[in-house]
C-alpha positions in Angstrom: 13.6 19.6 10.2 12.7 16.2 8.9 11.8 14.9 12.3 9.6 17.9 13.0 7.8 17.4 9.8 7.4 13.7 10.6 5.9 14.6 14.0 3.5 17.0 12.4 2.3 14.3 10.0 2.0 11.7 12.7 0.0 13.9 15.0 -2.3 15.1 12.2 -4.6 12.0 12.6 -4.8 11.8 8.8 -6.2 8.5 7.4 -3.5 8.6 4.7 -0.4 10.2 6.1 1.9 9.0 3.3 0.0 11.4 1.0 0.9 14.2 3.3 4.6 13.2 2.9 4.4 14.0 -0.8 2.8 17.4 -0.1 5.4 18.1 2.6 8.3 17.3 0.3 7.1 19.8 -2.2 6.2 22.5 0.4 9.6 22.3 2.2 11.7 21.6 -0.9 13.3 18.5 0.6 16.1 16.9 -1.3 16.1 13.2 -2.2 17.9 12.2 1.0 15.6 14.1 3.3 12.5 13.1 1.3 13.5 9.4 1.6 14.1 9.7 5.4 10.7 11.4 5.9 8.9 8.7 3.9 10.7 6.0 5.8 9.8 7.6 9.2 6.1 8.0 8.4 5.8 4.6 6.6 7.7 2.7 9.4 5.6 4.4 12.1 2.5 2.9 10.4 4.0 -0.5 9.7 5.4 -0.8 13.3 2.7 1.1 15.2 1.8 -1.9 17.4 5.4 -2.3 18.5 5.9 1.5 19.0 2.8 1.6 21.2 4.2 -1.3 23.2 7.5 0.5 23.6 5.7 3.6 25.0 3.7 1.4 27.4 6.8 -0.3 28.6 9.4 2.5 28.8 7.4 5.7 29.4 6.4 6.8 32.9 2.8 7.8 33.4 0.5 8.6 30.5 2.2 10.9 28.0 0.1 13.2 25.8 -0.4 12.4 22.2 2.0 15.1 21.0 4.7 13.6 23.2 3.9 10.1 22.0 4.4 11.1 18.4 7.9 12.4 19.2 8.7 9.2 21.1 7.6 7.1 18.1 10.0 9.1 15.9 12.8 8.5 18.4 12.1 4.8 18.8 12.1 4.3 15.0 15.7 5.7 14.9 16.9 3.8 17.9 15.5 0.4 17.0 14.8 0.4 13.2 17.1 2.8 11.5 20.6 1.3 11.7 22.2 4.2 9.9 21.2 6.8 12.5 23.7 7.0 15.4 22.2 6.7 18.8 23.4 10.2 19.9 21.8 11.7 16.8 18.6 9.8 17.3 18.2 11.3 20.8 19.5 14.8 20.2 17.6 15.4 17.0 14.4 14.0 18.4 14.8 16.1 21.6 15.5 19.1 19.4 12.4 18.5 17.4 10.4 18.2 20.6 11.8 21.5 21.9 10.9 23.2 18.6 7.3 21.9 18.4 5.9 21.3 21.9 8.2 23.4 24.1 11.0 22.9 26.6 8.7 21.6 29.3 8.5 18.2 27.6 12.1 18.0 26.5 13.5 16.4 29.7 10.8 13.7 29.6 11.4 12.8 25.9 15.1 12.7 26.6 14.7 10.4 29.6 12.4 8.0 27.8 14.7 7.7 24.8 17.8 7.1 27.0 15.8 4.4 28.9 15.2 2.8 25.5 18.9 2.7 24.9 19.6 1.1 28.3 16.9 -1.5 27.7 18.0 -2.4 24.2 20.0 -5.6 23.7 21.7 -7.0 20.6 20.2 -10.0 18.9 17.2 -12.2 19.6 16.7 -14.6 22.5 13.8 -16.6 21.1 11.4 -15.0 23.6 8.4 -13.7 21.6 7.6 -11.3 24.4 11.0 -9.6 24.2 12.3 -10.0 20.6 11.6 -6.9 18.5 10.4 -8.3 15.2 12.0 -6.7 12.1 15.1 -5.6 14.0 18.3 -7.1 15.4 17.3 -6.3 19.0 15.5 -7.5 22.0 14.6 -5.8 25.3 15.9 -6.6 28.8 12.3 -6.8 29.9 8.9 -8.1 28.7 7.7 -5.9 25.9 4.7 -7.7 24.3 1.7 -9.5 25.6 2.2 -13.3 26.0 1.3 -15.1 22.7 0.4 -18.2 24.7 -2.4 -16.4 26.5 -3.2 -13.6 24.0 -2.1 -14.7 20.5 -4.0 -12.0 18.6 -3.0 -9.3 21.0 0.6 -10.5 20.6 0.2 -10.2 16.8 -1.1 -6.6 17.2 1.9 -5.8 19.4 4.8 -7.6 17.8 3.6 -7.8 14.1 1.4 -4.6 14.1 -1.5 -6.5 12.6 -4.7 -5.4 14.4 -6.2 -8.3 16.4 -9.5 -8.1 14.6 -7.7 -8.6 11.3 -5.4 -11.3 12.7 -8.4 -13.3 13.9 -10.1 -13.2 10.5 -6.9 -14.3 8.7 -6.1 -17.1 11.1 -9.6 -18.5 10.7 -9.2 -18.5 6.9 -5.5 -19.0 6.2 -4.1 -20.5 9.4 -1.6 -19.0 11.9 1.5 -19.7 10.0 0.4 -17.9 6.8 -1.1 -15.1 8.8 2.3 -14.5 10.6 4.2 -14.8 7.3 1.9 -12.1 5.7 2.2 -9.9 8.8 6.0 -10.1 8.8 6.0 -9.3 5.0 3.8 -6.3 5.6 6.3 -5.0 8.2 8.6 -4.2 5.3 8.5 -1.6 2.7 7.7 -3.7 -0.4 10.1 -4.2 -3.3 9.2 -2.2 -6.3 7.4 -3.8 -9.3 8.5 -2.2 -12.6 6.7 -3.0 -15.9 8.9 -2.8 -18.9 7.0 -1.5 -22.0 9.9 -1.0 -24.4 13.4 -2.6 -24.5 15.0 -5.5 -22.9 14.3 -5.9 -19.2 17.6 -7.7 -18.7 19.4 -4.5 -19.7 17.4 -2.1 -17.6 19.4 -2.7 -14.4 22.6 -1.5 -16.1 20.8 1.6 -17.4 19.5 2.4 -14.0 22.9 1.9 -12.4 21.8 -1.0 -10.2 24.1 -3.7 -9.1 24.1 -6.9 -11.1 21.5 -9.3 -9.6 19.6 -6.7 -7.8 16.7 -6.9 -10.2 14.6 -10.1 -10.2 12.2 -11.2 -12.9 8.5 -11.4 -11.9 6.2 -14.1 -13.1 4.8 -11.8 -15.8 7.1 -11.5 -18.7 7.2 -7.7 -18.5 7.7 -7.3 -14.7 10.9 -6.7 -12.9 11.2 -6.6 -9.1 13.5 -3.8 -8.0 14.9 -3.3 -4.5 13.1 -0.8 -2.3 16.2 1.5 -2.1 16.0 1.9 -5.9 12.8 3.9 -5.7 14.4 7.3 -6.2 16.6 6.1 -9.0 13.7 4.6 -10.9 11.4 7.5 -10.2 14.0 9.9 -11.7 15.1 7.8 -14.6 15.0 8.7 -18.2 13.4 5.3 -18.9 10.4 6.3 -16.7 10.1 9.8 -18.2 10.2 8.4 -21.7 7.5 5.8 -21.0 9.8 2.8 -21.5 9.0 1.6 -18.0 6.4 2.4 -15.4 5.8 1.4 -11.8 3.0 -1.1 -11.7 2.2 -4.2 -9.6 1.9 -7.5 -11.4 -1.5 -8.3 -9.8 -2.8 -4.9 -11.0 -1.4 -5.5 -14.5 -3.0 -8.9 -14.8 -6.4 -7.4 -13.7 -6.1 -4.9 -16.6 -5.1 -7.6 -19.0 -8.1 -9.7 -17.8 -10.4 -7.2 -19.5 -9.2 -8.7 -22.8 -9.5 -5.4 -24.6 -9.1 -5.3 -28.4 -8.5 -2.6 -30.9 -11.6 -0.6 -31.7 -13.5 -1.6 -28.6 -15.1 0.8 -26.2 -14.0 0.2 -22.6 -15.2 1.9 -19.4 -12.6 2.1 -16.6 -14.5 3.0 -13.4 -12.4 4.3 -10.5 -9.6 4.7 -13.0 -7.0 7.0 -11.3 -4.1 7.0 -11.1 -4.2 5.4 -14.5 -2.0 2.3 -14.6 -4.7 0.0 -15.7 -6.2 2.6 -18.0 -2.9 2.7 -19.9 -2.7 -1.1 -20.3 -6.2 -1.2 -21.8 -5.6 1.8 -24.1 -2.3 0.2 -25.4 -4.4 -2.5 -27.0 -6.0 0.1 -29.3 -9.3 0.2 -27.4 -10.9 3.6 -26.7 -11.2 4.1 -22.9 -13.6 6.2 -20.9 -11.8 6.8 -17.6 -13.9 7.9 -14.7 -12.9 9.0 -11.2 -14.6 11.3 -8.7 -11.4 13.0 -7.7 -10.2 15.6 -10.2 -6.7 15.8 -8.7 -6.3 12.0 -9.1 -7.6 12.3 -12.7 -4.8 14.8 -13.4 -2.3 12.1 -12.3 -4.1 9.7 -14.7 -3.7 12.2 -17.6 0.0 12.5 -16.8 0.3 8.7 -16.8 -1.4 8.1 -20.1 0.5 11.0 -21.7 3.8 9.7 -20.5 3.0 6.2 -21.8 1.9 7.5 -25.2 -1.8 6.4 -25.1 -3.5 9.7 -24.3 -5.3 10.0 -27.6 -7.3 6.9 -26.8 -8.4 8.0 -23.3 -11.2 10.3 -22.3 -11.5 11.4 -18.7 -14.5 12.4 -16.7 -14.8 13.5 -13.0 -17.9 11.6 -11.9 -19.0 9.6 -8.8 -19.8 6.4 -10.5 -21.2 5.6 -14.0 -24.9 6.5 -13.5 -24.9 9.3 -16.1 -23.6 7.1 -18.9 -25.7 5.3 -21.5 -26.6 1.7 -20.5 -25.2 -1.1 -22.6 -22.7 1.2 -24.3 -19.4 -0.6 -23.7 -17.8 -3.8 -24.9 -16.1 -4.1 -21.5 -16.2 -2.4 -18.1 -13.4 -2.6 -15.5 -14.5 -1.8 -11.9 -11.3 -1.4 -9.9 -13.1 -0.8 -6.7 -12.1 1.1 -3.5 -11.4 -1.6 -1.0 -9.7 -2.4 2.3 -6.3 -2.7 0.7 -5.4 -5.7 2.8 -3.4 -7.2 -0.1 -1.0 -4.2 -0.2 -0.5 -3.3 3.4 3.3 -3.0 2.9 2.7 -0.2 0.4 -0.3 1.3 2.2 0.4 0.5 5.8 -2.2 2.9 7.2 -5.0 0.8 5.8 -4.5 -1.9 8.6 -5.4 0.7 11.3 -8.6 1.7 9.4 -9.8 -1.9 9.0 -12.9 -3.0 10.9 -16.6 -4.0 10.6 -17.8 -0.4 10.0 -15.2 0.3 7.3 -16.0 -3.1 5.6 -19.7 -2.3 5.7 -19.4 1.2 4.2 -17.0 -0.1 1.5 -19.4 -3.0 0.8 -22.2 -0.6 0.1 -20.1 1.5 -2.2 -18.8 -1.7 -4.0 -22.3 -3.0 -4.5 -23.3 0.3 -6.1 -20.3 0.5 -8.4 -20.6 -3.1 -9.5 -24.2 -2.7 -10.4 -23.6 0.6 -12.2 -20.7 -1.0 -14.1 -22.8 -4.0 -15.1 -25.5 -1.7 -16.5 -23.0 -0.2 -19.0 -21.9 -3.6 -20.4 -23.5 -4.4 -23.8 -25.1 -7.8 -24.3 -22.3 -10.3 -24.7 -19.7 -8.0 -23.2 -17.4 -8.4 -20.2 -17.3 -7.0 -16.7 -14.1 -7.2 -14.7 -14.2 -6.8 -10.9 -10.8 -6.0 -9.3 -9.5 -5.2 -5.8 -6.3 -5.1 -3.9 -8.0 -6.9 -1.0 -7.6 -10.3 0.5 -11.0 -10.3 2.1 -13.6 -12.8 0.6 -16.6 -10.4 1.0 -14.8 -7.9 -1.3 -13.7 -10.6 -3.8 -15.2 -14.0 -4.6 -18.1 -13.7 -2.3 -19.1 -10.3 -3.8 -18.9 -11.7 -7.3 -21.0 -14.7 -6.4 -23.6 -12.5 -4.8 -23.7 -10.5 -8.0 -24.1 -13.7 -10.1 -27.0 -14.9 -7.9 -28.8 -11.6 -8.5 -28.1 -11.5 -12.3 -29.2 -14.7 -13.9 -27.5 -15.5 -17.2 -24.2 -13.7 -16.3 -21.3 -16.2 -16.1 -17.9 -16.2 -14.4 -15.2 -16.8 -17.0 -12.0 -16.4 -15.1 -10.9 -15.7 -11.5 -7.5 -14.6 -10.2 -6.5 -14.6 -6.5 -3.0 -13.5 -5.4 -1.3 -13.5 -2.1 1.7 -11.1 -2.0 5.2 -12.4 -1.6 8.7 -12.1 -2.8 9.9 -12.6 -6.4 8.9 -14.4 -8.5 5.6 -14.0 -6.7 3.8 -10.7 -7.1 4.6 -8.1 -4.5 0.9 -6.9 -4.5 -2.0 -9.1 -3.4 -5.4 -8.8 -4.8 -8.3 -10.3 -6.8 -9.9 -10.0 -10.2 -12.7 -11.8 -12.0 -14.1 -11.5 -15.5 -17.9 -12.0 -15.9 -19.7 -12.3 -19.2 -23.1 -10.7 -19.8 -25.5 -12.9 -21.8 -26.3 -12.0 -25.4 
């Protein structure tokens, strides 16, 4: 059943298939184990899409249809990436799902390709970047990826599943070594960043039943980095339900703290859902007006601030921007803008495949509008914080400087720029800047 659901999600063409996982878990009543397997299948299919496409090109005869390719991707994930799934189960379950969903006419083909994959698979790496399957303990007995010496960016798209257009930009700006390090990091489901609101973070691991040493301290004093496989345990914990902990990235937390909110202030949180930053601001005693255009996401925000005990200081409004609000009415405004998500591609793996000039242009137009609308709401002498989970300059520092050039008198007070990494580095990349309006 899980493989059939994964196939349905992968063939849907959704821009955000991981959201469909949450809906499918509820719809089919999947237990924790099956829900985790489904999330891994869909997430890994996005993180390793380049390699999965290369496996299809190399191992499949002819040009299989999209529906068949989706089943092959599910099968390849189990054969190469899921070491707890026996080979016979990977083949038989995938073939069974194909029979159930696309009919017996394709079953023989799917079975043949998966068995060819098993024949071609070899243990270990041989230091041949055309054959070593990154993120696994395997290589192929034949050339799989395009030659990095002749086509370095196409190799990155194949082996590291970072689109060539993105890889080119990153190499120009950060160099090849950093680009490859980031790409390899984004092949993995990220560790979980947990913010401790009450209690001793050193004692939390014991309460959650985690092995000693499995939790690492983040750089921020309230952040713990938990292993990926602790997700279900943390999500179902009493500590989370009681609001003693919450799941929040360190970079996102620092962006909310950059607002510098104080008790009694009025703060506007633009694009506020799902509410993590809203809760940080409200916890200072400030009154927060939280705006988002998506009512369903606002409901998540309300649940968040209620769970964290700050709901009485938060008002929510479903609005597309801040145009309807009074100008100069807020001590501070946080614009946590929609962006390319290139700083969190491990957690939002589908964003890499949406990335390109047209998406950056449309996001840029929206970002400009939101930044200008947010600025209009800041009182004289107040603060404006611009925040993204992007690594792209035109969404970050370049956008802030363009704004400053167009608004004489506004000043940049502080700027934060984070690359994602492993503890004690933040697991989420992003940017934030605080700008002051003149009196």
